[in-house]
C-alpha positions in Angstrom: 18.0 6.2 13.3 16.9 4.1 10.3 13.4 3.7 11.8 13.2 7.4 12.5 14.2 8.2 8.9 11.7 5.7 7.5 8.8 7.0 9.6 9.3 10.5 8.2 7.8 11.7 4.9 11.2 12.9 3.7 12.7 9.4 4.4 9.9 7.7 2.5 10.3 10.1 -0.4 14.1 9.4 -0.4 13.5 5.6 -0.5 11.1 6.2 -3.4 13.6 8.3 -5.3 16.6 5.9 -4.8 14.5 2.8 -5.6 13.1 4.5 -8.6 16.5 5.4 -10.0 17.6 1.8 -9.5 14.7 0.6 -11.5 15.3 3.2 -14.1 18.9 2.0 -14.7 17.5 -1.5 -15.1 14.9 -0.3 -17.6 17.6 1.3 -19.8 19.7 -1.9 -19.8 16.5 -4.0 -20.4 15.4 -1.9 -23.3 18.9 -2.1 -25.0 18.8 -5.9 -24.6 15.3 -6.1 -26.0 16.4 -4.3 -29.2 18.7 -7.2 -29.9 15.6 -9.0 -31.2 16.1 -7.1 -34.5 19.3 -8.9 -35.1 17.6 -12.3 -35.3 16.8 -15.3 -33.1 20.4 -16.5 -32.7 21.6 -13.1 -31.5 18.6 -12.6 -29.1 18.8 -16.1 -27.7 22.6 -15.8 -27.2 22.1 -12.6 -25.3 19.5 -14.3 -23.0 22.0 -17.1 -22.4 24.8 -14.6 -21.7 22.7 -13.0 -18.9 22.9 -16.3 -17.0 26.6 -16.6 -17.4 27.7 -13.1 -16.3 30.5 -13.2 -13.8 31.7 -16.7 -14.6 33.8 -18.4 -13.4 33.9 -16.2 -10.2 30.1 -16.4 -10.1 28.3 -19.6 -10.7 25.6 -20.0 -13.4 22.7 -17.6 -12.9 24.2 -16.2 -9.6 24.6 -12.7 -11.0 21.2 -12.8 -12.6 19.6 -13.8 -9.3 21.5 -11.0 -7.5 20.0 -8.5 -10.0 16.6 -10.0 -9.4 16.9 -9.7 -5.7 17.9 -6.1 -5.9 15.0 -5.4 -8.2 12.5 -7.1 -6.0 13.7 -5.1 -3.0 13.6 -1.9 -5.0 10.1 -2.6 -6.3 8.8 -3.5 -2.8 10.4 -0.4 -1.2 9.0 1.8 -4.0 5.5 0.4 -3.7 5.4 0.4 0.1 6.7 3.9 0.5 4.3 5.2 -2.2 1.3 3.5 -0.6 2.2 4.9 2.9 2.8 8.4 1.6 -0.6 8.2 -0.2 -2.4 7.1 2.9 -0.6 9.9 4.9 -1.8 12.5 2.3 -5.4 11.2 2.5 -5.4 11.3 6.3 -4.0 14.9 6.2 -6.8 16.0 3.9 -9.7 13.5 3.7 -11.8 16.0 1.6 -11.0 16.6 -2.1 -9.8 20.0 -3.2 -12.7 22.1 -4.7 -10.4 23.3 -7.5 -7.6 21.2 -9.1 -4.2 22.7 -8.6 -3.0 24.6 -11.7 0.0 23.4 -13.7 -0.5 19.9 -12.6 0.5 17.6 -15.4 -1.5 14.6 -16.6 1.5 12.4 -15.5 1.4 13.8 -12.0 -2.3 13.2 -11.6 -2.0 9.6 -12.9 1.1 8.5 -10.9 -0.9 6.4 -8.5 -2.9 4.6 -11.2 0.2 4.3 -13.3 2.0 2.6 -10.5 -0.9 0.1 -10.0 -0.9 -0.7 -13.8 2.8 -1.2 -13.8 2.6 -3.5 -10.7 0.0 -5.7 -12.3 2.0 -5.7 -15.6 5.2 -6.9 -13.8 3.2 -9.9 -12.5 1.8 -10.7 -15.9 5.1 -10.2 -17.7 6.9 -12.6 -15.4 4.1 -15.2 -15.7 4.2 -14.8 -19.5 7.9 -14.7 -20.4 9.8 -16.0 -17.4 7.7 -18.9 -16.0 5.5 -19.4 -19.1 2.4 -19.9 -16.8 0.1 -17.6 -18.9 2.1 -17.8 -22.1 0.3 -18.4 -25.4 1.4 -20.8 -28.1 3.4 -23.1 -25.9 6.3 -21.7 -23.8 9.7 -22.8 -25.0 12.4 -22.8 -22.3 15.6 -21.4 -23.6 14.0 -19.9 -26.7 13.1 -16.3 -25.6 12.9 -15.1 -29.3 10.1 -17.4 -30.1 8.3 -16.7 -26.8 8.4 -13.0 -27.5 7.0 -13.5 -31.0 4.3 -15.7 -29.6 3.2 -13.1 -27.1 3.0 -10.3 -29.5 1.2 -12.4 -32.1 -1.9 -12.1 -29.9 -4.1 -9.0 -29.7 -4.3 -9.1 -25.9 -0.5 -9.5 -25.5 -0.1 -6.3 -27.6 -2.8 -4.4 -25.7 -1.4 -5.2 -22.2 2.1 -4.4 -23.2 1.3 -1.1 -25.0 -0.9 0.2 -22.2 1.8 -0.7 -19.6 4.5 1.0 -21.6 2.5 4.2 -22.1 1.9 4.2 -18.3 5.7 3.6 -17.8 6.5 6.7 -19.9 4.2 8.9 -17.9 5.6 7.5 -14.7 9.2 8.1 -15.7 8.4 11.6 -17.0 7.2 12.8 -13.6 9.2 10.4 -11.4 12.6 11.3 -12.6 12.1 15.0 -12.0 10.5 14.3 -8.7 13.4 12.1 -7.6 15.8 14.8 -8.5 14.0 17.3 -6.3 13.9 14.8 -3.4 17.6 14.1 -3.6 18.5 17.8 -3.8 19.6 17.9 -7.4 16.9 20.4 -8.4 17.3 24.1 -8.5 15.9 27.1 -10.5 18.9 26.9 -12.8 18.7 23.1 -13.3 14.9 22.5 -13.3 14.6 23.1 -17.1 17.4 20.7 -17.9 16.1 18.0 -15.5 12.6 18.2 -17.1 14.2 17.9 -20.5 16.1 14.8 -19.4 13.0 13.3 -17.9 11.0 13.9 -21.1 13.8 12.4 -23.3 14.2 9.4 -21.0 10.4 8.8 -21.0 10.2 9.1 -24.8 13.2 6.9 -25.6 12.2 4.2 -23.2 8.6 4.2 -24.3 9.5 4.1 -28.0 12.2 1.5 -27.5 10.0 -0.9 -25.6 7.0 -0.3 -27.9 9.1 -1.0 -31.0 9.2 -4.7 -30.1 5.5 -5.5 -30.3 5.2 -3.1 -33.3 8.0 -5.0 -35.0 6.2 -8.3 -34.5 2.8 -6.9 -35.6 4.3 -5.4 -38.8 6.3 -8.6 -39.6 9.7 -7.0 -39.2 10.3 -9.5 -36.4 8.9 -12.9 -37.2 
């Protein structure tokens, strides 16, 4: 039954919707945590340490954090694979482009695929920069996330990469939230307006929240 559901377009769209909502919940929590940087190095570094001790003493050091990471990896992989397969299925169904673009198609809708690719590449860069320190500038300091963040956003390319990715994220959320609601049966004529409003607000708040960190570093508010 699971294979039958997965092989169907409805099944793949459902996987995309559920995995997308899981990632959205993580993004909200991640943004709130990022804003702690405005309370100083001590507060931000303490928050980063707390993430590794969640659940103690029942859970060992970093177990909860690794559990969250595993769930996120599964969600990202499921989202990407289902999106790719649905895209290939659409191309096979109509290999020729439409002569006229469909009316009322938003910019976010038309850029969902490219936005997904940009975000996928950004995730890799972000992990190599602030988690492993592989591509980090200024000398990566294990256990000092505040200084690592300041180092990253003290470079022009760190700012450009992050800002472009966050703008793509905003567009992705704006269309993706509403689309997920339709897939999961939450949409209706009476609720569509409210759902679109929620999608716009979420996209705006998350984009502004994430962008405030590099802007804070560039303006000297965070230093």
